[in-house]
N, C-alpha and C positions, 0 to 999 in steps of 0.2 A: 266846746270843751277846751280848745286851744286858748280862746280868749279868757275863759275862766282861770286857767292856769297862769296865763301871763299877768292877769290882774292881781292875783293873790299870792303868787310864789316868786321868790327871788331867784328864778332860773330862766335862762333863755329857752324859748319854746319854738320848735319848728313844725310847721304844717307842710308835709311832703305829699304832693299829688302824684299818685301812681296810676291814675286813671288814663287808659289809652284812648278814651273817647273825648279828650280835650274838655275835661269837666269845668264846672263853673267856680272852682275853688277861689281863684283870684277875685272874681266878682263878689262872692260871698264874704271874702275877707276885706274887700274894699281897697285892693291894691292893683297896680299895674305890674305885670311880670317884668323882671329885669333879665336874669339869666334863667335857663331851664335846667332840668336834670341832665340833659344831653351836654350842655355847656360845662357843667361841673364835673361830669364824667371824664371830659377831655382835660380840663385844667387841673383837677385833683385838689387835694387839701393844701391850702396855702400856708398852713401852720399856725395862723393866728386868726381868731374870730373877727378881729377888726378888719382884716383884709377880706375875709369871706363875706363880711356884711355888704361889701360893695356889689356882690353878685345876687343878693337876696332882697326881695321886697319886704317891707315891714308895715303891718297894720297900725292904725292909730292907737290900738291897745297894746302894741309891742310884740305881736306875733310875727315871727319870720315865716315867709311863704316861699316855697320852691315848687313851681309848676312842672308838670311832666313835659310840656313843650310850650314854646311861644306861639306856635301855630297848631292847627288841627292835624296837619300832616306830620309834624314833629312828634306830637303826642301819640299818634298812631304807631310810630316807630319805637315807642318806649318798650324795652324788653329787659330780660334778666341782666344782660351785660350792662346796659345803661343804668339800671337801678343799682347794681353793685358798685359801679364806678362813682355814681353820685353819692351813694351812702358812705363810701370810703372817704369822700371829701368833707362830709358834714357831721358824722356821728360823734366824733370826739368833742364837738363844740356845743351840743344841745342835750342837756340832761333829760329833757322831756321832748319827745317827738311823736307826732300823730301822723300816720300815713292814711291818706284817703284813697281807698281802692275802688276799682270798677266792679261791675257785677261779675259774678262767677269766681270760683276759687280753684279751678282745676288747671289753670294755665301755668307754665313754668314761672312766669313773672309773679303771679299771686302766691305760688308755693314758696318762692324766695322771700317774699314779704312776710309770709306767715312764719317761716323758719326763724326769723329774727324778732318776732313780736312777743311781748310779755303779756299782753291782754288783747282780746279781740271783741269788738263791738259789732254785732250784726243788726243793722237797722232794717226794719220791715214794717209793713202795714198790719193793722189788726184785722186782717181779712183772712178768709179761708185759704186763698191761693198764696198770700204773703207768708202765712205761718207754715203752710206745706212746703214752700220753697226753702224756707229757713231750716225746717226739719231735715229736708233732703241734704242741704249743705252741711249741716252739723253731722249727719250720719256719714257723709263722705269724709269729713275731717277726722272723725273718730276711726274710720277704717283705713286711713292712709297715714297714720302716725302722728296725728295732731290731737290725740285724746286729752292730753294734759292741758293744752291750750284751750280746747273746747270746754273742758270742765271749769276753767277759770274765765270763761267768756260771759258777755252780757248781751242779752237780746233786748233791743230797744224798739218798742212799738211806737211808731211815729204818727203824728196827726190824729191823735185819739180824741174823739168827741164823746162826751158823756151821754149825748142824746142820739148819737149815730149808731148804725149797725156795726157788726163786727164783734170779735172776741173781747171779752172783758179781761181786765188785768189778772183777775183770779184764775180764769180759764186758761189764759196763756201760761201762767205760772205752773199750773198743773201739767200742761202739755210738755213744758221744758224742764220740769223739776229734776229729772235725773241726768240732764245733758249739759246744763250750764250753771254758772254761779248765781245769776239773778236775772229777773225780767223787770224792766222799767218801762213806764209809759210817758211819752212826751205829748202833752196836750196840744190839740189844734190851736194855732195862734195866728191872728191876722198878719203879724209882722213876718213870721216864718213863711206864710203863704205867698208873700211878694216875690220870693225867689231872687232877691237882690242883696245888697249889703246887709249883713246880719249884725245888728246892734243889740247887745244884751240888755241895754237900758230901755229898749223899746218892747221887750217881751212883757207879757202879762205876768203877774206874780206867780201863778201856777206853773207856767212854762219855765220861768226863770229858776224856780225851785227844782223842777225836774231836771233841767240841764245841769244845775249845780250838783245834784245827787248823782247824775250820770258821771260827771267828771270826778267826783269823790270816789265812787265805786271803782271806776276804771284805774285810777292811780293807785288805790289800795291793792287791787288785784295785781297790778304790774309790779309793785314793790314786793308783794308776797311771793311772786313767781321768781 
């Protein structure tokens, strides 16, 4: 999504990692971490994006990347205070920001992330347990004050194979019809399965089209929010 925006829109795009498990975001973006959210929470907003750029990694497609930590231990210490401090340092400079969250939505950190989000994308597998977990999360969100955000959210079924088992897109749309804005399917793709640097140009046409649709829907819902 971030790469799609960076390629087609004249805006700076930030990919913010809020995963406390030291996620693979820098690897997937093809960058080496420079500063972390912890570092920016301490230094604050320098006032100019040109100065801030020295603390951020940038992918070959122009996506700015801010990891939760430079080490696993630092990522594990990512909390609400660090998130707020880092967000205060960057939010004025990036019209489009995508926050990559860890699993679970009930922690104080994730609730803080949700409170500032304009659109939520819930990625899940097209399996019974994946869909059930997503339904549970959406029910929790609706009952804890995030009903409007949930209604404008997207459920993205990942690694969907036309020949494999699991829920069809039509079945999933019926399951989530009353709780989210739309349900999209991202087809299984050999390049995505590598788990390494994600190059849009290496995706098969069907996966590339699905990713573009996801990016389009998410930005549209964000603007309408």
